[in-house]
C-alpha positions in Angstrom: 268.0 273.4 -238.5 267.6 269.7 -237.0 269.3 268.9 -233.8 271.8 266.5 -235.5 272.9 269.4 -237.8 273.3 271.6 -234.7 275.2 269.1 -232.9 277.7 268.7 -235.9 278.0 272.6 -236.1 278.7 272.7 -232.3 281.2 269.9 -232.5 283.1 271.5 -235.4 283.2 274.8 -233.5 284.7 273.0 -230.5 287.4 271.3 -232.9 288.2 274.9 -234.0 288.4 276.2 -230.6 290.8 273.4 -229.5 292.9 273.8 -232.6 293.3 277.6 -231.7 294.2 276.4 -228.1 297.1 274.5 -229.6 298.0 277.2 -231.8 297.9 279.9 -228.9 300.0 277.5 -226.7 302.7 277.4 -229.4 302.7 281.2 -229.8 303.1 281.9 -226.0 306.7 281.0 -226.6 309.3 279.2 -224.4 307.5 279.3 -221.2 307.5 275.9 -219.1 304.7 273.5 -220.0 303.5 273.5 -216.4 303.1 277.4 -216.4 301.2 277.3 -219.6 298.9 274.5 -218.2 298.2 276.5 -215.0 297.1 279.6 -216.7 294.9 277.6 -219.2 293.1 275.8 -216.2 292.6 279.0 -214.3 290.3 280.3 -217.0 288.5 276.9 -217.3 288.2 276.8 -213.5 286.6 280.3 -213.5 284.2 279.6 -216.4 283.0 276.4 -214.8 282.5 278.1 -211.4 280.5 280.9 -213.0 278.3 278.3 -215.0 277.5 276.3 -211.7 276.5 279.8 -210.0 274.4 280.8 -212.9 272.6 277.5 -213.1 271.8 277.9 -209.3 273.2 274.5 -208.6 275.1 273.6 -205.5 278.7 272.4 -205.4 277.9 269.0 -203.7 279.7 266.0 -205.2 277.6 262.8 -205.7 278.0 260.2 -203.1 280.9 257.9 -203.8 282.1 260.1 -206.9 285.0 261.7 -205.2 287.6 258.9 -206.1 286.4 258.9 -209.7 286.7 262.6 -210.0 290.3 262.2 -208.5 291.3 259.6 -211.0 289.7 261.6 -213.9 291.6 264.6 -212.8 294.9 262.9 -212.4 294.5 261.4 -216.0 293.3 264.6 -217.4 296.3 266.6 -215.9 298.9 264.2 -217.2 297.1 264.2 -220.6 297.1 268.0 -220.6 300.8 268.4 -219.7 301.9 265.8 -222.3 299.8 267.2 -225.0 301.1 270.7 -224.3 304.7 269.5 -224.3 304.1 267.8 -227.6 302.6 271.0 -229.0 305.6 272.9 -228.1 308.2 270.5 -229.5 306.6 269.1 -232.8 304.3 270.1 -235.5 300.8 271.1 -233.9 298.9 268.9 -236.3 300.9 265.9 -235.4 300.4 266.7 -231.7 296.7 267.0 -232.2 296.4 263.8 -234.1 298.3 261.8 -231.3 296.0 263.4 -228.9 293.1 262.1 -230.9 294.1 258.6 -230.1 292.3 259.0 -226.8 289.0 257.4 -228.0 290.9 254.2 -229.1 292.7 254.1 -225.6 289.3 254.6 -224.0 288.0 251.3 -225.6 291.0 249.5 -224.0 290.6 251.2 -220.6 286.8 250.7 -220.6 287.5 246.9 -220.3 289.3 247.5 -216.9 287.4 250.6 -215.5 283.8 249.9 -216.8 283.9 246.1 -217.4 282.8 246.9 -221.0 284.3 244.5 -223.3 285.1 245.4 -226.9 284.2 243.2 -229.9 286.7 241.7 -232.2 286.1 244.3 -234.8 286.5 247.1 -232.3 289.9 245.5 -231.2 291.0 245.3 -234.9 290.0 249.0 -235.4 292.2 249.9 -232.4 295.1 248.0 -233.8 294.6 249.9 -237.2 294.6 253.2 -235.4 297.9 252.4 -233.5 299.6 251.5 -236.9 298.6 254.9 -238.1 300.1 256.5 -234.9 303.4 254.8 -235.9 303.5 256.9 -239.1 303.0 260.0 -237.1 305.4 259.1 -234.4 308.1 257.9 -237.0 310.0 255.7 -234.5 313.8 256.1 -234.4 316.7 255.4 -232.2 317.4 259.1 -231.3 316.0 261.7 -229.0 313.8 263.2 -231.9 311.1 260.6 -231.2 310.7 261.7 -227.5 308.1 264.5 -228.1 305.9 262.2 -230.2 306.0 259.4 -227.7 305.1 262.0 -224.9 302.2 263.0 -227.1 300.9 259.4 -227.7 301.1 258.9 -223.9 299.2 262.0 -223.5 296.5 260.5 -225.6 296.6 257.4 -223.4 296.0 259.6 -220.2 293.3 261.5 -221.8 291.6 258.3 -223.0 291.7 257.1 -219.3 290.4 260.3 -218.1 287.5 260.2 -220.6 286.7 256.7 -219.3 286.3 258.0 -215.8 284.1 260.8 -217.2 281.8 258.3 -218.6 281.9 256.4 -215.4 280.9 259.6 -213.5 278.1 260.3 -216.2 276.7 256.8 -215.4 276.8 257.6 -211.7 274.8 260.9 -212.3 277.7 263.4 -211.7 277.0 266.8 -213.3 279.3 267.9 -216.3 280.0 271.3 -214.8 281.2 269.8 -211.5 283.4 267.4 -213.3 285.1 270.2 -215.2 285.3 272.4 -212.0 286.9 269.6 -210.2 289.4 268.8 -212.8 290.4 272.3 -213.4 290.8 273.1 -209.7 292.8 270.0 -209.2 295.1 270.8 -212.1 295.6 274.3 -211.0 296.4 273.1 -207.3 298.9 270.3 -208.8 300.8 272.8 -211.1 300.7 275.9 -208.7 303.8 274.9 -206.6 305.8 274.4 -209.8 304.8 277.8 -211.1 305.5 279.5 -207.7 309.1 278.0 -207.4 310.0 278.0 -211.0 308.1 281.0 -212.3 309.3 282.5 -215.7 308.5 286.1 -216.2 306.1 286.6 -219.1 305.8 289.6 -221.6 302.3 291.1 -222.1 302.2 289.2 -225.5 302.9 285.9 -223.8 300.3 286.6 -221.1 297.9 287.5 -223.9 298.3 284.4 -225.7 297.9 282.2 -222.7 294.6 284.0 -221.9 293.5 283.3 -225.4 294.6 279.6 -224.8 292.2 279.4 -221.8 289.4 281.2 -223.5 289.7 278.9 -226.5 289.7 275.9 -224.3 286.7 277.1 -222.3 284.9 277.8 -225.6 285.8 274.3 -226.9 284.6 272.8 -223.6 281.2 274.6 -223.8 280.7 273.9 -227.5 281.4 270.1 -227.2 279.1 270.0 -224.2 276.3 271.8 -226.1 276.9 269.3 -229.3 276.3 266.3 -227.0 273.1 267.7 -225.7 271.8 268.1 -229.3 272.8 264.6 -230.7 274.2 261.4 -229.4 278.1 260.9 -229.5 277.8 258.0 -231.7 276.2 260.2 -234.4 278.6 263.2 -234.3 281.9 262.3 -232.7 283.7 261.6 -235.9 283.5 265.3 -236.8 285.8 266.1 -233.7 288.6 265.1 -236.0 288.2 268.2 -237.9 290.4 269.7 -235.2 293.5 268.1 -236.9 292.6 269.9 -240.2 292.1 273.2 -238.4 295.6 272.7 -236.6 297.3 271.8 -239.8 296.0 275.1 -241.5 297.0 277.3 -238.6 300.4 275.6 -238.5 301.1 276.0 -242.1 299.7 279.5 -242.5 301.2 281.1 -239.3 304.1 278.9 -238.3 305.2 277.6 -241.7 304.7 274.1 -240.5 304.4 271.5 -243.5 303.1 268.0 -242.9 305.3 265.3 -244.3 304.0 262.3 -246.2 304.4 259.9 -243.4 302.1 261.9 -241.1 299.4 262.3 -243.8 299.4 258.5 -244.2 299.0 258.3 -240.4 296.3 260.9 -240.5 294.3 258.9 -243.1 294.8 255.6 -241.2 293.7 257.0 -237.8 290.9 259.0 -239.2 289.7 256.1 -241.3 289.7 253.9 -238.2 287.6 256.5 -236.4 285.1 256.6 -239.3 285.0 252.8 -239.4 284.4 252.7 -235.7 281.6 255.4 -236.1 279.9 253.3 -238.9 280.3 250.2 -236.7 278.8 251.9 -233.6 275.7 253.1 -235.8 275.2 249.5 -237.4 275.5 247.9 -233.8 273.0 250.4 -232.4 
């Protein structure tokens, strides 16, 4: 199997893992979002720590990278919390789709953080994607729209975090250290809330939270492996298969049916992602 085909297989595996993470989060019940986030990141922190130990690397942060790691971790933590809130309060496929706005937000934030200016075509693609998001959000003048807005803002925070990941990659920071720093920061940030507002968990809920962490760690490892096999510009579009996996899991196990407006939104957003993918290949 060629490296590109292996990369596609790994990124689809990562998409399935992240869809399972969303499903397990929902199945863990009515626990606080911050408590769910804490247990998800504890597992990721342990996995990242073990990976660094196994690779026999040190825990030293590159010179001048601490502030960028901090910005990445703040954005990532906000994005994770908001994404988990959206998963708990709306259709999990819709929540996943709104989170997949992050690459389009990353185009915008790259202008301010990296000084990389998008072309007119890329700006048009971003606008089209946000039009698709409106179909998923379904704006209204009541509180029912709040989870969708929070999910969309979570996509913005994640896009900002990914922009800082790119910044760190350009500065030579190691992937395992980025994951470890983010997971540790997120655990420390959420720990006080968990201590002072801890909600007792049943064995079933604890099990689902552990499965959440394992799925997230599996997804992180698979997507890292994918991008070592093939460039992002060639395989990143396959990451949107996560929405399909989430829709199937939501329908089969939770009885969630996607409405027509959301389907139209999915088509527009994924279409925009495919257009950006083709444009990137042509530009390269």
